[in-house]
ZAMARGU-4260 file (C-alpha; in steps of 0.2 Angstrom, whole numbers, plus 5000, padded with zeros to 4 digits):
<rodrens>
0) 4830/5084/4975 | 4820/5095/4983 | 4818/5102/5000 | 4804/5090/5009 | 4814/5073/5003
5) 4831/5081/5007 | 4823/5083/5029 | 4816/5066/5028 | 4822/5053/5038 | 4829/5038/5030
10) 4821/5021/5034 | 4832/5009/5045 | 4837/4999/5027 | 4843/5015/5021 | 4853/5019/5037
15) 4862/5004/5038 | 4867/5006/5019 | 4871/5023/5020 | 4885/5024/5039 | 4882/5009/5050
20) 4895/5017/5064 | 4883/5033/5063 | 4866/5028/5058 | 4866/5015/5074 | 4865/5030/5084
25) 4848/5037/5078 | 4830/5031/5081 | 4819/5023/5070 | 4806/5030/5075 | 4809/5048/5078
30) 4797/5059/5067 | 4810/5072/5063 | 4830/5069/5062 | 4833/5089/5065 | 4826/5088/5077
35) 4836/5075/5086 | 4855/5078/5094 | 4867/5069/5085 | 4881/5061/5091 | 4892/5054/5083
40) 4900/5042/5095 | 4887/5040/5110 | 4868/5041/5105 | 4861/5025/5106 | 4847/5018/5093
45) 4834/5013/5101 | 4826/5000/5092 | 4840/4991/5089 | 4843/4994/5109 | 4827/4984/5115
50) 4832/4970/5104 | 4849/4968/5111 | 4845/4971/5130 | 4858/4958/5137 | 4872/4960/5125
55) 4887/4970/5132 | 4892/4987/5127 | 4909/4985/5126 | 4909/4968/5116 | 4894/4976/5103
60) 4904/4991/5099 | 4923/4980/5096 | 4908/4969/5085 | 4905/4985/5076 | 4921/4989/5075
65) 4927/4975/5065 | 4913/4975/5054 | 4918/4994/5048 | 4938/4987/5046 | 4932/4975/5033
70) 4927/4986/5021 | 4944/4990/5021 | 4953/4976/5019 | 4961/4974/5004 | 4971/4986/4997
75) 4985/4981/5011 | 4987/4966/5002 | 4990/4972/4986 | 5003/4980/4991 | 5010/4970/5002
80) 5014/4957/4988 | 5027/4972/4981 | 5036/4966/4995 | 5037/4947/4990 | 5044/4951/4975
85) 5055/4938/4968 | 5070/4953/4970 | 5067/4949/4989 | 5068/4932/4989 | 5085/4934/4980
90) 5094/4945/4994 | 5085/4935/5009 | 5093/4919/5003 | 5110/4926/4999 | 5106/4933/5018
95) 5102/4917/5027 | 5116/4907/5017 | 5131/4917/5020 | 5126/4925/5039 | 5114/4913/5048
100) 5098/4925/5057 | 5110/4939/5059 | 5099/4949/5047 | 5082/4944/5052 | 5085/4963/5064
105) 5086/4972/5046 | 5070/4962/5038 | 5061/4969/5056 | 5066/4987/5052 | 5064/4988/5034
110) 5045/4981/5037 | 5044/4996/5050 | 5049/5007/5037 | 5038/5001/5023 | 5024/5001/5037
115) 5027/5020/5040 | 5028/5025/5022 | 5013/5017/5017 | 5003/5024/5032 | 5010/5041/5025
120) 5005/5036/5006 | 4986/5032/5013 | 4985/5052/5024 | 4991/5058/5006 | 4976/5049/4997
125) 4963/5051/5011 | 4965/5069/5013 | 4971/5076/4997 | 4961/5065/4983 | 4976/5063/4973
130) 4990/5050/4973 | 5008/5052/4975 | 5009/5056/4956 | 4995/5067/4953 | 5002/5078/4969
135) 5019/5080/4961 | 5011/5086/4946 | 5000/5095/4954 | 5013/5106/4965 | 5032/5102/4958
140) 5038/5113/4945 | 5035/5102/4927 | 5055/5097/4924 | 5054/5091/4942 | 5038/5083/4937
145) 5046/5076/4923 | 5062/5071/4931 | 5052/5061/4943 | 5043/5053/4932 | 5054/5045/4924
150) 5063/5038/4937 | 5049/5031/4943 | 5044/5022/4927 | 5061/5016/4929 | 5061/5011/4944
155) 5044/5000/4940 | 5052/4993/4922 | 5066/4984/4937 | 5053/4979/4948 | 5043/4970/4934
160) 5058/4965/4927 | 5062/4955/4943 | 5043/4948/4945 | 5045/4941/4926 | 5058/4933/4928
165) 5055/4927/4945 | 5039/4918/4938 | 5049/4909/4923 | 5063/4902/4934 | 5049/4896/4945
170) 5041/4889/4928 | 5057/4882/4923 | 5058/4873/4938 | 5044/4867/4942 | 5039/4863/4923
175) 5053/4865/4915 | 5046/4874/4903 | 5061/4885/4895 | 5066/4900/4902 | 5062/4912/4885
180) 5044/4903/4886 | 5042/4907/4905 | 5043/4924/4900 | 5033/4926/4886 | 5017/4916/4898
185) 5021/4930/4911 | 5011/4940/4900 | 4995/4932/4902 | 4992/4943/4919 | 4992/4958/4910
190) 4973/4952/4901 | 4969/4945/4920 | 4969/4963/4924 | 4963/4969/4908 | 4945/4961/4913
195) 4947/4961/4930 | 4952/4979/4936 | 4943/4995/4932 | 4950/5012/4937 | 4939/5021/4953
200) 4928/5003/4954 | 4922/4995/4969 | 4918/4979/4962 | 4935/4976/4953 | 4943/4983/4964
205) 4936/4970/4976 | 4937/4956/4965 | 4955/4959/4960 | 4962/4962/4979 | 4952/4943/4985
210) 4962/4936/4970 | 4978/4943/4977 | 4975/4940/4995 | 4971/4919/4989 | 4986/4919/4980
215) 4997/4927/4995 | 4989/4914/5006 | 4994/4901/4998 | 5012/4906/5000 | 5010/4909/5018
220) 5004/4891/5019 | 5018/4885/5007 | 5031/4892/5019 | 5026/4887/5035 | 5027/4869/5028
225) 5044/4873/5024 | 5047/4881/5041 | 5040/4864/5047 | 5053/4854/5035 | 5067/4866/5039
230) 5065/4863/5060 | 5077/4879/5063 | 5079/4882/5081 | 5067/4895/5088 | 5080/4904/5100
235) 5093/4907/5088 | 5078/4914/5077 | 5072/4927/5090 | 5090/4930/5093 | 5090/4935/5075
240) 5077/4952/5080 | 5093/4958/5089 | 5105/4968/5082 | 5122/4962/5083 | 5137/4973/5078
245) 5144/4961/5065 | 5130/4972/5052 | 5139/4987/5056 | 5159/4980/5054 | 5158/4965/5041
250) 5160/4974/5024 | 5148/4960/5015 | 5136/4959/5029 | 5132/4977/5027 | 5131/4977/5010
255) 5119/4963/5008 | 5108/4973/5023 | 5105/4986/5011 | 5102/4976/4999 | 5087/4970/5008
260) 5083/4988/5014 | 5083/4992/4996 | 5074/4977/4990 | 5061/4977/5004 | 5056/4994/5003
265) 5045/4997/4986 | 5044/5012/4979 | 5030/5010/4966 | 5020/5002/4979 | 5020/5021/4987
270) 5012/5028/4972 | 4999/5013/4971 | 4993/5014/4990 | 4990/5032/4989 | 4979/5028/4972
275) 4970/5013/4979 | 4963/5022/4995 | 4954/5035/4985 | 4942/5023/4980 | 4936/5020/5000
280) 4938/5038/5002 | 4926/5044/4989 | 4914/5032/4996 | 4915/5036/5014 | 4913/5055/5010
285) 4898/5052/4999 | 4891/5041/5012 | 4892/5055/5024 | 4885/5070/5013 | 4873/5056/5008
290) 4869/5054/5027 | 4870/5075/5031 | 4857/5079/5017 | 4845/5068/5024 | 4847/5071/5041
295) 4848/5091/5043 | 4864/5092/5049 | 4871/5103/5035 | 4860/5114/5044 | 4869/5114/5061
300) 4883/5126/5064 | 4899/5124/5058 | 4908/5114/5071 | 4897/5100/5070 | 4898/5097/5051
305) 4919/5099/5054 | 4918/5087/5069 | 4907/5077/5058 | 4918/5074/5042 | 4935/5074/5051
310) 4926/5058/5060 | 4925/5052/5044 | 4942/5055/5037 | 4949/5048/5053 | 4942/5034/5052
315) 4945/5030/5034 | 4964/5035/5038 | 4964/5022/5053 | 4956/5007/5046 | 4965/5011/5029
320) 4981/5007/5039 | 4979/4994/5051 | 4974/4986/5035 | 4991/4990/5028 | 4998/4985/5043
325) 4991/4968/5044 | 4996/4965/5028 | 5012/4972/5029 | 5016/4960/5044 | 5010/4945/5033
330) 5025/4950/5022 | 5036/4951/5036 | 5033/4934/5041 | 5036/4928/5021 | 5053/4937/5020
335) 5058/4931/5037 | 5053/4912/5032 | 5063/4912/5017 | 5078/4917/5026 | 5074/4907/5044
340) 5074/4894/5028 | 5087/4898/5019 | 5099/4899/5036 | 5091/4883/5044 | 5097/4872/5027
345) 5110/4880/5019 | 5120/4889/5035 | 5119/4879/5049 | 5124/4865/5042 | 5142/4854/5041
350) 5146/4860/5026 | 5137/4874/5020 | 5134/4877/5001 | 5134/4890/4990 | 5118/4899/4986
355) 5122/4910/4971 | 5105/4910/4964 | 5086/4905/4964 | 5091/4889/4957 | 5102/4883/4969
360) 5093/4886/4980 | 5078/4874/4973 | 5092/4862/4971 | 5096/4861/4984 | 5080/4859/4995
365) 5075/4844/4982 | 5090/4834/4994 | 5078/4837/5008 | 5063/4830/4998 | 5054/4833/4983
370) 5039/4842/4993 | 5051/4853/4999 | 5056/4859/4982 | 5040/4861/4974 | 5033/4870/4990
375) 5049/4883/4986 | 5043/4882/4968 | 5025/4885/4969 | 5028/4899/4982 | 5041/4909/4972
380) 5027/4907/4953 | 5013/4914/4965 | 5024/4927/4973 | 5028/4932/4955 | 5012/4934/4951
385) 5003/4944/4964 | 5014/4956/4963 | 5019/4956/4944 | 4998/4963/4946 | 5003/4978/4957
390) 5017/4982/4947 | 5009/4982/4933 | 4994/4993/4939 | 5006/5005/4948 | 5013/5008/4930
395) 4997/5015/4924 | 4994/5024/4939 | 5010/5031/4938 | 5008/5037/4919 | 4992/5045/4922
400) 4994/5052/4939 | 5013/5059/4932 | 5009/5065/4912 | 4990/5064/4913 | 4988/5054/4899
405) 4973/5048/4894 | 4976/5032/4883 | 4967/5014/4881 | 4971/5005/4900 | 4975/4989/4892
410) 4987/4999/4878 | 4995/5007/4895 | 4997/4989/4903 | 5005/4981/4888 | 5017/4995/4886
415) 5023/4993/4904 | 5024/4974/4904 | 5034/4975/4886 | 5047/4986/4895 | 5050/4973/4908
420) 5048/4957/4896 | 5058/4962/4881 | 5076/4964/4890 | 5070/4950/4902 | 5066/4939/4884
425) 5083/4944/4878 | 5094/4939/4892 | 5085/4923/4894 | 5091/4918/4874 | 5108/4926/4874
430) 5115/4922/4892 | 5100/4908/4899 | 5100/4906/4920 | 5116/4915/4925 | 5112/4931/4913
435) 5093/4930/4921 | 5100/4931/4939 | 5111/4945/4936 | 5096/4954/4928 | 5087/4950/4943
440) 5101/4958/4954 | 5103/4973/4944 | 5083/4977/4944 | 5085/4977/4962 | 5098/4991/4963
445) 5088/5002/4951 | 5073/4999/4963 | 5083/5007/4977 | 5091/5021/4968 | 5075/5028/4965
450) 5065/5025/4982 | 5073/5040/4990 | 5064/5050/4976 | 5049/5044/4981 | 5051/5043/5000
455) 5058/5062/4999 | 5041/5070/4990 | 5028/5059/5001 | 5035/5065/5019 | 5037/5086/5010
460) 5019/5085/5005 | 5013/5074/5021 | 5022/5086/5032 | 5013/5103/5026 | 4998/5109/5029
465) 4998/5117/5013 | 4993/5099/5006 | 4983/5090/5020 | 4970/5102/5024 | 4952/5100/5019
470) 4940/5112/5019 | 4922/5108/5025 | 4914/5120/5013 | 4921/5107/4997 | 4916/5094/5004
475) 4897/5101/5006 | 4899/5110/4990 | 4904/5093/4981 | 4887/5084/4981 | 4875/5098/4980
480) 4863/5098/4964 | 4859/5111/4954 | 4845/5119/4961 | 4847/5115/4980 | 4858/5125/4993
485) 4863/5121/5010 | 4863/5133/5027 | 4875/5130/5038 | 4873/5141/5055 | 4887/5148/5065
490) 4888/5148/5084 | 4876/5166/5085 | 4863/5156/5075 | 4867/5166/5058 | 4863/5155/5043
495) 4873/5157/5027 | 4873/5145/5012 | 4886/5134/5009 | 4887/5143/4990 | 4885/5160/4998
500) 4902/5155/5010 | 4912/5146/4997 | 4910/5165/4985 | 4914/5177/5003 | 4930/5166/5005
505) 4940/5169/4990 | 4942/5187/4997 | 4940/5184/5015 | 4954/5184/5028 | 4963/5168/5029
510) 4961/5168/5047 | 4942/5169/5046 | 4944/5152/5035 | 4951/5142/5048 | 4934/5138/5054
515) 4930/5129/5038 | 4949/5120/5037 | 4953/5105/5045 | 4972/5100/5047 | 4980/5083/5043
520) 4996/5086/5042 | 5008/5076/5051 | 5015/5079/5068 | 5032/5085/5072 | 5036/5066/5081
525) 5031/5059/5063 | 5037/5069/5053 | 5055/5070/5063 | 5053/5050/5062 | 5049/5053/5043
530) 5065/5061/5039 | 5075/5052/5049 | 5071/5035/5039 | 5071/5046/5024 | 5092/5049/5029
535) 5092/5032/5033 | 5086/5025/5017 | 5096/5040/5008 | 5111/5036/5016 | 5113/5017/5010
540) 5108/5019/4995 | 5122/5031/4993 | 5132/5018/4999 | 5128/5005/4986 | 5131/5015/4973
545) 5149/5020/4978 | 5149/5001/4982 | 5145/4996/4966 | 5156/5009/4955 | 5171/5003/4967
550) 5169/4988/4961 | 5164/4992/4943 | 5181/5001/4944 | 5192/4988/4951 | 5185/4977/4938
555) 5190/4984/4926 | 5205/4989/4930
</rodrens>
């Protein structure tokens, strides 16, 4: 690119394609954009203003925000399905059938924890350009990185195991397919991912996100109909979202509450979300850099450039977090619905039945009507299949992020799935339905144990400026052509090229470099809340491990 082309103003079509919210503020009749006063928020576009003289400004800005948000929809739903896996179903059914609506409060708290952790994962991916696994490899010693990798792989295998089991159970309930065959059929989705998903490719990511959103949408419809069949008392349901003393005084209720937290907050979703947002980060930054080169903004002082990129990164975080919150709110609805349906049908009845597993729930719902049972089975199948897509991709992300292994994508996915299918197949053949259910419970315990080893590094990285800072010079330099350099001015009118500033920064005073640095680390309040959440998760997991060990010892004695 030569200098004349870099100074040429963009056409209206190019402007709309590069950055809607910035280009709507430029003039399509301006002879020289470098002479214009560029404002990221306040300037109008005269060419468009004349066409919409009566359009309310606030409404118009709102529609622009919606349009920008739509570009970020997708990753949140890939993460949300991880919170709908069959392990959640098992704990929610148990909670509703044993304690009514009382543990809805725990589901609500678990979702708030999940929203916070996914927000931190988004920040890490957007600001550093690294997912959590890559950050661990970059900043931790090798032995720590290897330890975290092994734990994470075990957790993903456990998660994939739960989803394979749930899908196999659903196939058995709906079509009477034997459990071993059902386990084998679940391997098909590996080939779906193989043909659809490609790393760092926006088109393939959109296709996969649309597929998952369609699946979880059907799950949501199924549970709306299940709630209609159950006809729960709305007042009692709302009371369930208020904490009760029984959660902390009843040992069995506390155990189920801990299980809900362990089954709801999924460690592999943290790794995956920090990876998925990188595609959109690159898209937004590249569009911003392209706009800077076309408009000559790079030749302004560092404050203008810093403000420009800070808004791009801030908007990427904002809309990605909003996408996550909306998707996890949907997950909250589904998990709450499972517990409500279970409580209404199995607890608030004259003779409460024993609901030991998903098979019992299906058979008991059959008494209400075949439609209710079939809807339950369809929702279980789709939830299992959609969540297993994300677990398989997470396995790929973790392997490459922690270890940097470059093997064929289809082979990585096949290895990840094989670790889940083989034990599920063996248990299904040897022990049948009871063994499959025990394996499902064990998988949730494994996920709970691994969770702190994902949460603590995430909170650590996002709370420190050392990791959560962005150098404007690096962003500007990244897309420069080999024969092109860009000058940036300071407040005194002195100009200096990006390359010169980069070389000087290696020997300069760190305080002088601060004017080029943007800090996106957590605030003290957010860091404090994140630390409290981490301590709660660690405490609950320790309680769960101790309780399991105590029961194992008493059972053997």
